C-alpha positions as CSV (number, residue, x, y, z in Angstrom):
1,M,95.7,86.2,109.0
2,T,97.3,84.6,112.1
3,P,98.2,87.1,114.9
4,P,101.9,87.3,116.0
5,P,103.1,85.2,118.9
6,R,102.2,86.8,122.3
7,W,105.8,87.0,123.3
8,K,106.7,89.1,120.3
9,M,103.7,91.4,121.1
10,A,104.9,91.6,124.7
11,V,108.4,92.7,123.6
12,V,107.1,95.4,121.3
13,T,104.6,96.6,123.9
14,W,107.4,96.8,126.5
15,L,109.6,98.7,124.0
16,G,106.7,101.3,123.9
17,V,105.8,101.3,127.6
18,Y,109.3,101.6,129.2
19,P,110.5,104.7,127.4
20,L,107.1,106.3,127.5
21,I,106.8,105.8,131.3
22,T,110.3,107.3,131.8
23,L,109.4,110.3,129.6
24,L,106.1,110.8,131.4
25,L,107.7,110.7,134.8
26,L,110.3,113.2,133.7
27,A,107.8,115.5,132.1
28,L,104.9,115.2,134.6
29,G,106.8,114.3,137.8
30,P,107.3,117.9,139.0
31,L,103.6,118.7,138.2
32,I,102.1,115.7,140.0
33,L,104.5,115.6,142.9
34,G,102.5,115.7,146.1
35,L,99.2,114.6,144.6
36,P,97.5,111.6,146.1
37,I,98.7,108.3,144.6
38,P,95.3,107.4,143.1
39,V,95.3,110.8,141.2
40,V,98.9,110.3,140.0
41,T,98.0,106.8,138.8
42,L,94.9,108.1,137.0
43,I,96.9,110.8,135.3
44,L,99.7,108.6,134.3
45,S,97.6,105.6,133.2
46,V,95.2,107.8,131.0
47,T,98.1,109.5,129.4
48,L,100.1,106.3,128.9
49,V,97.2,104.3,127.4
50,S,96.2,107.2,125.1
51,L,99.7,107.8,123.8
52,L,100.3,104.0,123.4
53,T,97.0,103.5,121.5
54,F,97.1,106.4,119.1
55,V,100.8,107.2,118.7
56,V,103.4,104.8,119.9
57,M,102.0,101.3,119.1
58,P,101.0,102.2,115.5
59,L,104.6,103.4,114.9
60,L,106.1,100.3,116.6
61,L,103.8,97.9,114.8
62,R,104.8,99.5,111.5
63,A,108.5,99.4,112.4
64,F,108.4,95.8,113.7
65,G,105.7,94.4,111.4
66,P,108.1,92.2,109.4
67,W,109.6,90.7,112.5
68,L,106.1,90.2,114.1
69,R,104.9,88.4,111.0
70,A,108.0,86.3,110.5
71,G,107.3,82.6,110.8
72,V,103.5,83.1,111.4
73,A,101.4,80.7,109.4
74,G,99.0,82.3,107.0
75,S,101.1,85.5,106.8
76,T,101.9,87.1,103.5
77,A,105.2,88.4,104.8
78,G,108.2,86.8,103.4
79,E,106.4,84.7,100.8
80,G,109.0,83.0,98.7
81,D,111.6,83.4,101.4
82,A,113.1,80.5,103.4
83,S,112.4,82.4,106.6
């Protein structure tokens, strides 16, 4: 199976990252205020990558799967369609 175009994966990844960063900053901002920047970056990056890997991206890939596979050679999505 051919992977989706990189630009489509970039769009889906951004759709996961942007709201997640916003929510993390709202939720953790008061707790991490005043910590050194390397510590803040460590906390946010570990939390972000973990949530993206195990929660957000599986949901987004399931939701956007047909769009990601549309027009990809070797894909079984849309067989018989003129898409």
